[in-house]
FIFINU-951686 format. One record per residue (C-alpha): x, y, z. Coordinates in steps of 0.25 Angstrom, whole numbers. Example, Ala and Ser with C-alpha at 12.3 -4.5 7.8 and 13.67 -1.06 7.14 Angstrom:
<nodes>
[node [49; -18; 31]];
[node [55; -4; 29]];
</nodes>
This chain:
<nodes>
[node [360; 59; -289]];
[node [359; 73; -296]];
[node [367; 84; -290]];
[node [363; 99; -289]];
[node [369; 111; -282]];
[node [355; 115; -276]];
[node [342; 109; -276]];
[node [330; 118; -274]];
[node [318; 111; -268]];
[node [306; 119; -273]];
[node [304; 128; -285]];
[node [295; 138; -279]];
[node [295; 153; -276]];
[node [309; 152; -268]];
[node [314; 139; -275]];
[node [313; 144; -289]];
[node [321; 156; -286]];
[node [331; 148; -278]];
[node [333; 138; -289]];
[node [335; 149; -300]];
[node [344; 157; -291]];
[node [353; 145; -287]];
[node [354; 140; -302]];
[node [358; 154; -307]];
[node [369; 154; -296]];
[node [375; 142; -303]];
[node [369; 131; -294]];
[node [364; 118; -300]];
[node [350; 118; -295]];
[node [339; 108; -294]];
[node [324; 111; -291]];
[node [314; 102; -286]];
[node [300; 107; -286]];
[node [287; 99; -282]];
[node [278; 107; -291]];
[node [280; 109; -306]];
[node [284; 124; -307]];
[node [292; 134; -300]];
[node [288; 146; -292]];
[node [280; 139; -281]];
[node [269; 148; -274]];
[node [274; 160; -283]];
[node [269; 152; -295]];
[node [261; 140; -292]];
[node [255; 147; -280]];
[node [250; 158; -289]];
[node [257; 168; -280]];
[node [266; 175; -290]];
[node [267; 189; -283]];
[node [275; 194; -272]];
[node [270; 200; -258]];
[node [276; 213; -253]];
[node [289; 211; -260]];
[node [293; 210; -275]];
[node [303; 199; -279]];
[node [318; 200; -278]];
[node [330; 194; -285]];
[node [328; 182; -294]];
[node [313; 182; -291]];
[node [312; 196; -296]];
[node [319; 192; -309]];
[node [310; 180; -311]];
[node [298; 189; -309]];
[node [303; 199; -319]];
[node [305; 188; -329]];
[node [290; 184; -327]];
[node [286; 198; -329]];
[node [293; 200; -342]];
[node [288; 187; -348]];
[node [274; 190; -343]];
[node [275; 204; -350]];
[node [280; 197; -362]];
[node [267; 189; -364]];
[node [264; 175; -367]];
[node [262; 171; -352]];
[node [248; 170; -345]];
[node [246; 182; -335]];
[node [250; 179; -321]];
[node [265; 175; -318]];
[node [264; 162; -311]];
[node [266; 153; -323]];
[node [276; 162; -329]];
[node [284; 162; -316]];
[node [285; 147; -316]];
[node [291; 148; -330]];
[node [301; 158; -327]];
[node [306; 152; -314]];
[node [307; 138; -321]];
[node [314; 145; -333]];
[node [324; 152; -324]];
[node [327; 140; -316]];
[node [330; 132; -329]];
[node [338; 143; -335]];
[node [347; 143; -322]];
[node [349; 128; -323]];
[node [340; 123; -312]];
[node [335; 109; -313]];
[node [320; 108; -310]];
[node [312; 97; -306]];
[node [297; 99; -303]];
[node [286; 90; -297]];
[node [296; 83; -288]];
[node [295; 78; -273]];
[node [307; 80; -265]];
[node [308; 67; -256]];
[node [321; 69; -248]];
[node [333; 78; -244]];
[node [346; 71; -245]];
[node [355; 75; -233]];
[node [370; 74; -230]];
[node [369; 76; -215]];
[node [363; 89; -213]];
[node [365; 94; -227]];
[node [355; 93; -238]];
[node [361; 86; -250]];
[node [350; 84; -260]];
[node [336; 80; -263]];
[node [328; 68; -268]];
[node [315; 70; -275]];
[node [304; 63; -283]];
[node [301; 68; -297]];
[node [287; 69; -303]];
[node [287; 54; -306]];
[node [291; 50; -293]];
[node [306; 47; -297]];
[node [316; 50; -286]];
[node [328; 60; -289]];
[node [339; 65; -280]];
[node [349; 77; -281]];
[node [360; 82; -272]];
[node [362; 97; -269]];
[node [372; 106; -262]];
[node [360; 114; -257]];
[node [345; 112; -257]];
[node [335; 124; -257]];
[node [322; 120; -250]];
[node [312; 129; -257]];
[node [300; 121; -255]];
[node [294; 131; -246]];
[node [290; 121; -235]];
[node [304; 116; -232]];
[node [303; 103; -238]];
[node [317; 101; -240]];
[node [321; 107; -227]];
[node [311; 97; -220]];
[node [317; 85; -227]];
[node [331; 89; -223]];
[node [328; 90; -209]];
[node [328; 105; -207]];
[node [321; 111; -195]];
[node [308; 117; -198]];
[node [298; 126; -191]];
[node [283; 127; -195]];
[node [272; 137; -194]];
[node [268; 147; -182]];
[node [272; 144; -168]];
[node [258; 142; -162]];
[node [253; 131; -171]];
[node [263; 129; -183]];
[node [253; 134; -193]];
[node [258; 140; -206]];
[node [253; 153; -213]];
[node [240; 152; -220]];
[node [241; 148; -234]];
[node [235; 153; -247]];
[node [225; 145; -256]];
[node [228; 150; -270]];
[node [221; 149; -283]];
[node [225; 153; -296]];
[node [216; 163; -304]];
[node [215; 168; -318]];
[node [209; 181; -320]];
[node [211; 191; -331]];
[node [220; 181; -337]];
[node [229; 183; -325]];
[node [233; 172; -315]];
[node [233; 175; -301]];
[node [230; 169; -287]];
[node [218; 169; -278]];
[node [222; 165; -264]];
[node [218; 166; -250]];
[node [223; 163; -236]];
[node [217; 149; -235]];
[node [221; 146; -220]];
[node [232; 137; -215]];
[node [238; 125; -222]];
[node [249; 115; -218]];
[node [256; 111; -231]];
[node [264; 100; -223]];
[node [251; 92; -219]];
[node [242; 84; -227]];
[node [230; 82; -229]];
[node [227; 96; -223]];
[node [235; 103; -233]];
[node [227; 98; -245]];
[node [214; 100; -237]];
[node [217; 114; -234]];
[node [220; 117; -248]];
[node [207; 111; -253]];
[node [199; 118; -243]];
[node [205; 132; -244]];
[node [203; 132; -259]];
[node [188; 132; -257]];
[node [189; 147; -253]];
[node [193; 150; -268]];
[node [179; 144; -272]];
[node [166; 152; -275]];
[node [152; 148; -276]];
[node [151; 154; -290]];
[node [161; 146; -299]];
[node [162; 158; -309]];
[node [171; 164; -298]];
[node [181; 153; -300]];
[node [185; 156; -314]];
[node [197; 163; -310]];
[node [203; 151; -302]];
[node [211; 142; -310]];
[node [220; 133; -301]];
[node [224; 132; -286]];
[node [238; 136; -284]];
[node [248; 125; -285]];
[node [254; 129; -272]];
[node [245; 135; -260]];
[node [250; 147; -254]];
[node [258; 141; -242]];
[node [264; 153; -234]];
[node [271; 145; -224]];
[node [277; 131; -221]];
[node [288; 127; -212]];
[node [301; 135; -210]];
[node [315; 130; -209]];
[node [323; 132; -196]];
[node [335; 140; -203]];
[node [348; 145; -199]];
[node [342; 158; -197]];
[node [327; 158; -193]];
[node [320; 171; -195]];
[node [308; 175; -186]];
[node [298; 186; -187]];
[node [300; 189; -172]];
[node [315; 191; -175]];
[node [312; 200; -187]];
[node [302; 209; -181]];
[node [310; 212; -169]];
[node [317; 222; -180]];
[node [331; 218; -176]];
[node [333; 204; -183]];
[node [346; 201; -189]];
[node [344; 195; -202]];
[node [357; 191; -208]];
[node [360; 188; -223]];
[node [346; 190; -229]];
[node [343; 184; -242]];
[node [329; 191; -244]];
[node [322; 203; -239]];
[node [307; 200; -239]];
[node [297; 211; -238]];
[node [283; 208; -233]];
[node [274; 209; -221]];
[node [272; 198; -212]];
[node [261; 192; -220]];
[node [254; 181; -211]];
[node [241; 176; -217]];
[node [237; 170; -204]];
[node [223; 173; -198]];
[node [227; 167; -185]];
[node [237; 177; -180]];
[node [235; 174; -166]];
[node [242; 161; -167]];
[node [254; 167; -173]];
[node [266; 171; -166]];
[node [266; 183; -157]];
[node [276; 190; -165]];
[node [268; 189; -178]];
[node [256; 193; -170]];
[node [263; 205; -164]];
[node [266; 210; -179]];
[node [253; 206; -185]];
[node [242; 208; -174]];
[node [249; 217; -164]];
[node [255; 227; -174]];
[node [246; 224; -186]];
[node [258; 223; -195]];
[node [254; 213; -205]];
[node [255; 223; -217]];
[node [268; 229; -212]];
[node [279; 225; -222]];
[node [293; 221; -218]];
[node [307; 218; -224]];
[node [313; 205; -220]];
[node [326; 198; -222]];
[node [328; 183; -224]];
[node [342; 178; -219]];
[node [348; 168; -228]];
[node [349; 159; -216]];
[node [334; 157; -215]];
[node [335; 149; -228]];
[node [345; 139; -222]];
[node [339; 127; -213]];
[node [346; 126; -200]];
[node [354; 113; -199]];
[node [353; 108; -213]];
[node [364; 112; -224]];
[node [362; 112; -239]];
[node [348; 118; -238]];
[node [341; 131; -240]];
[node [327; 135; -238]];
[node [321; 144; -248]];
[node [306; 146; -247]];
[node [296; 150; -236]];
[node [302; 140; -227]];
[node [314; 148; -224]];
[node [319; 149; -209]];
[node [309; 159; -204]];
[node [298; 158; -194]];
[node [283; 157; -196]];
[node [281; 172; -193]];
[node [291; 178; -203]];
[node [288; 168; -213]];
[node [275; 176; -216]];
[node [284; 187; -222]];
[node [295; 179; -229]];
[node [286; 169; -238]];
[node [283; 178; -249]];
[node [287; 176; -264]];
[node [297; 186; -264]];
[node [305; 181; -252]];
[node [304; 167; -257]];
[node [310; 170; -270]];
[node [321; 178; -263]];
[node [325; 168; -253]];
[node [325; 157; -265]];
[node [335; 166; -272]];
[node [343; 167; -260]];
[node [343; 152; -258]];
[node [347; 149; -272]];
[node [358; 158; -272]];
[node [363; 154; -259]];
[node [363; 140; -262]];
[node [370; 142; -275]];
[node [381; 150; -268]];
[node [383; 139; -257]];
[node [384; 128; -268]];
[node [395; 136; -276]];
[node [403; 138; -263]];
[node [400; 125; -257]];
[node [395; 131; -244]];
[node [382; 132; -236]];
[node [372; 142; -240]];
[node [374; 151; -227]];
[node [389; 151; -231]];
[node [386; 158; -244]];
[node [392; 172; -242]];
[node [379; 181; -239]];
[node [385; 193; -247]];
[node [386; 184; -259]];
[node [372; 179; -258]];
[node [366; 193; -255]];
[node [373; 198; -268]];
[node [367; 187; -276]];
[node [353; 190; -271]];
[node [355; 204; -274]];
[node [349; 207; -260]];
[node [343; 221; -259]];
[node [347; 229; -246]];
[node [340; 225; -233]];
[node [327; 231; -232]];
[node [326; 228; -217]];
[node [327; 242; -212]];
[node [314; 244; -218]];
[node [308; 237; -206]];
[node [312; 248; -197]];
[node [299; 256; -201]];
[node [292; 245; -194]];
[node [300; 242; -181]];
[node [310; 254; -181]];
[node [301; 266; -177]];
[node [307; 276; -168]];
[node [299; 278; -154]];
[node [292; 290; -158]];
[node [287; 284; -171]];
[node [283; 272; -163]];
[node [275; 280; -153]];
[node [268; 289; -164]];
[node [264; 276; -173]];
[node [259; 269; -161]];
[node [248; 280; -160]];
[node [243; 278; -174]];
[node [235; 268; -181]];
[node [247; 261; -187]];
[node [256; 257; -175]];
[node [262; 244; -181]];
[node [276; 248; -184]];
[node [276; 257; -171]];
[node [272; 244; -163]];
[node [283; 236; -169]];
[node [293; 247; -168]];
[node [289; 248; -153]];
[node [291; 233; -152]];
[node [305; 233; -157]];
[node [310; 246; -152]];
[node [303; 252; -140]];
[node [305; 248; -125]];
[node [293; 245; -116]];
[node [296; 257; -107]];
[node [294; 267; -119]];
[node [281; 260; -123]];
[node [275; 260; -109]];
[node [278; 275; -108]];
[node [270; 277; -121]];
[node [259; 268; -116]];
[node [257; 276; -103]];
[node [256; 290; -111]];
[node [248; 285; -123]];
[node [233; 290; -123]];
[node [223; 280; -118]];
[node [217; 271; -129]];
[node [225; 277; -140]];
[node [232; 270; -152]];
[node [245; 274; -145]];
[node [242; 267; -132]];
[node [237; 255; -138]];
[node [248; 253; -148]];
[node [259; 256; -137]];
[node [252; 244; -129]];
[node [254; 236; -142]];
[node [269; 240; -142]];
[node [270; 236; -128]];
[node [263; 223; -131]];
[node [273; 220; -142]];
[node [284; 221; -131]];
[node [275; 212; -122]];
[node [275; 223; -111]];
[node [263; 222; -102]];
[node [261; 237; -101]];
[node [253; 234; -114]];
[node [243; 225; -107]];
[node [232; 235; -102]];
[node [231; 242; -116]];
[node [231; 229; -123]];
[node [219; 224; -114]];
[node [211; 236; -117]];
[node [213; 235; -132]];
[node [207; 220; -131]];
[node [196; 224; -122]];
[node [192; 235; -131]];
[node [193; 226; -144]];
[node [201; 238; -149]];
[node [198; 238; -164]];
[node [209; 247; -169]];
[node [217; 242; -181]];
[node [230; 248; -185]];
[node [232; 253; -200]];
[node [247; 250; -203]];
[node [245; 236; -209]];
[node [239; 235; -223]];
[node [231; 223; -218]];
[node [228; 216; -205]];
[node [228; 227; -194]];
[node [223; 221; -181]];
[node [214; 226; -171]];
[node [221; 231; -159]];
[node [211; 224; -149]];
[node [215; 210; -153]];
[node [230; 214; -156]];
[node [230; 218; -141]];
[node [224; 204; -138]];
[node [236; 198; -145]];
[node [246; 206; -137]];
[node [239; 202; -124]];
[node [241; 188; -128]];
[node [255; 190; -129]];
[node [256; 194; -115]];
[node [248; 182; -110]];
[node [243; 191; -98]];
[node [233; 184; -89]];
[node [225; 197; -88]];
[node [222; 196; -103]];
[node [215; 182; -101]];
[node [201; 188; -98]];
[node [202; 198; -110]];
[node [206; 188; -120]];
[node [196; 178; -115]];
[node [185; 189; -116]];
[node [189; 191; -131]];
[node [188; 176; -134]];
[node [174; 176; -128]];
[node [170; 187; -137]];
[node [165; 181; -150]];
[node [159; 194; -155]];
[node [172; 202; -155]];
[node [176; 209; -167]];
[node [189; 203; -173]];
[node [185; 190; -166]];
[node [195; 182; -173]];
[node [207; 190; -169]];
[node [202; 193; -155]];
[node [199; 178; -152]];
[node [212; 173; -158]];
[node [220; 182; -150]];
[node [212; 180; -137]];
[node [214; 165; -139]];
[node [229; 167; -140]];
[node [230; 177; -129]];
[node [223; 167; -119]];
[node [232; 155; -124]];
[node [245; 164; -121]];
[node [239; 168; -107]];
[node [237; 153; -104]];
[node [251; 149; -109]];
[node [257; 159; -99]];
[node [248; 157; -88]];
[node [244; 143; -85]];
[node [235; 146; -74]];
[node [225; 153; -84]];
[node [224; 142; -93]];
[node [211; 135; -88]];
[node [204; 149; -90]];
[node [210; 152; -103]];
[node [207; 138; -108]];
[node [192; 139; -104]];
[node [192; 152; -112]];
[node [198; 147; -124]];
[node [190; 134; -124]];
[node [177; 142; -124]];
[node [181; 146; -138]];
[node [190; 135; -144]];
[node [179; 124; -140]];
[node [168; 132; -146]];
[node [165; 128; -160]];
[node [158; 141; -162]];
[node [171; 149; -159]];
[node [174; 154; -173]];
[node [186; 162; -178]];
[node [187; 166; -192]];
[node [197; 174; -201]];
[node [196; 177; -216]];
[node [205; 170; -226]];
[node [214; 180; -231]];
[node [212; 182; -246]];
[node [197; 179; -245]];
[node [185; 189; -243]];
[node [177; 181; -233]];
[node [182; 167; -231]];
[node [184; 164; -216]];
[node [193; 154; -210]];
[node [190; 148; -196]];
[node [202; 152; -187]];
[node [197; 147; -173]];
[node [202; 133; -177]];
[node [217; 137; -175]];
[node [214; 144; -162]];
[node [206; 132; -156]];
[node [218; 123; -159]];
[node [227; 133; -153]];
[node [219; 133; -140]];
[node [217; 118; -140]];
[node [232; 116; -141]];
[node [235; 126; -130]];
[node [224; 121; -120]];
[node [230; 107; -123]];
[node [244; 112; -119]];
[node [238; 118; -106]];
[node [232; 104; -103]];
[node [218; 110; -104]];
[node [207; 101; -110]];
[node [198; 106; -121]];
[node [189; 102; -132]];
[node [194; 110; -144]];
[node [199; 98; -152]];
[node [184; 93; -152]];
[node [179; 107; -157]];
[node [189; 109; -168]];
[node [181; 99; -178]];
[node [169; 108; -176]];
[node [176; 120; -181]];
[node [176; 123; -196]];
[node [190; 121; -200]];
[node [198; 119; -212]];
[node [208; 107; -215]];
[node [220; 114; -210]];
[node [213; 117; -197]];
[node [209; 103; -194]];
[node [222; 97; -198]];
[node [229; 108; -190]];
[node [221; 104; -177]];
[node [223; 89; -180]];
[node [238; 91; -181]];
[node [239; 99; -169]];
[node [232; 88; -161]];
[node [220; 97; -158]];
[node [208; 92; -166]];
[node [201; 80; -159]];
[node [200; 67; -167]];
</nodes>
């Protein structure tokens, strides 16, 4: 059996940086990669850039080298192929042993400790190596899964992951770039739905006129998977905890900067916290500074294992912001250095002195105080901004800092039908105070079209945002109002109003069993009607629409079954135009009739 200090499983965006960092720190490093090149989505996925945050540390060094070589000439424009070369050269220069085209088949365990890996090479021959520490940089927690780590998956309502991107490589003006769009949902853990969805979604790239395809030269080796499973780590980080504004985030190893960049179109099925931020406060474009505690990289209950990719120990909601290329590179570097220091000292990764790790990472000062501009406004500032067309930060500051008594006093004195009065009602709704209910009902009844201006994209109409808030209260008096919205098929913003009406009715039924028969009848009138149609545009396309009512029909069917109320939704689903993911999703949830 071979022996190594560290095995890095996955040589992608995080794993390549982890391997180089560990080897430069003096460790004997083995890399096992199922593809035939380094860089993962950053290279083979044709996504070479960074979102909202430049690279840091070792990743910035690699980028600078790529830029220098590019400027020197001799390389094709576009840096994905050059980046592959630089990453591989730096790994080999540091002494990393690389194996491509491998299939990892087993994790060797000694009790609860990972002791090494077994794999098959490209010819199918078996190999094995021991290791003091294994870094799982597979992005889908493949090693953690085989080691028996506890995992969590997707959003709470139905387990679905973030939408994925279908990416095609393009060549124009002698420059390689990517053409991509949000292609709906995919579950990379299930076949044949995974392959079917890739093939179906790729058709969106096609045009009737073949001449328009001359820029396209190849599909990306890796589809744009934004989310898979997450480990349950020693320290699990959640969005709800973070957005309270007082989360203690000890021993950070990265400071990502991003907005909470969900690509979901079916936001009504996301958590209430995420909807408060994105729908109630229209905060999609508001950028935050985050901290990733190193304990989020350590699976709970298993030793000798570090997770370094998007499957780190965070929840679905905050994962939207912590999946970017810059963050992945930074946590890869932290994992590599931490693993090497642990090997040198014969200790566990969490026992490595944090000051030593931070010094090796050259961490910049914490930027978390910048978030005070969002949730740290003073009362006078909150009151002033609630009366404007950009109330988002004031709403969140009110949620975090003001008491209900103060907000009620402001509500009583605010002018009728003013922005101030309606936004104070939203602030009270964020605190689940029933004093907000009359004003919320008025906004829904009027189909209030006002949209704030503080987000660079995706500001939401106040009428359906108010309907979301009413659903959070699950108040019986909301039932006829929500039912009236659902019965109106000519309403502007029909998709948003109908989806929030569906969820409001389901929440009322959960809390008030006596109302379930009436609610079920209202919901069945839509969910059992094949003509009920909800659509949303695929992001990244000009006009391609995706049927979205399928997911909500499934949600209604599951809830009615839980309530013990018979329905025919399963027999209607085959009549609804759906993609491969939808059909497999309904089948896996036990809703689609045979």
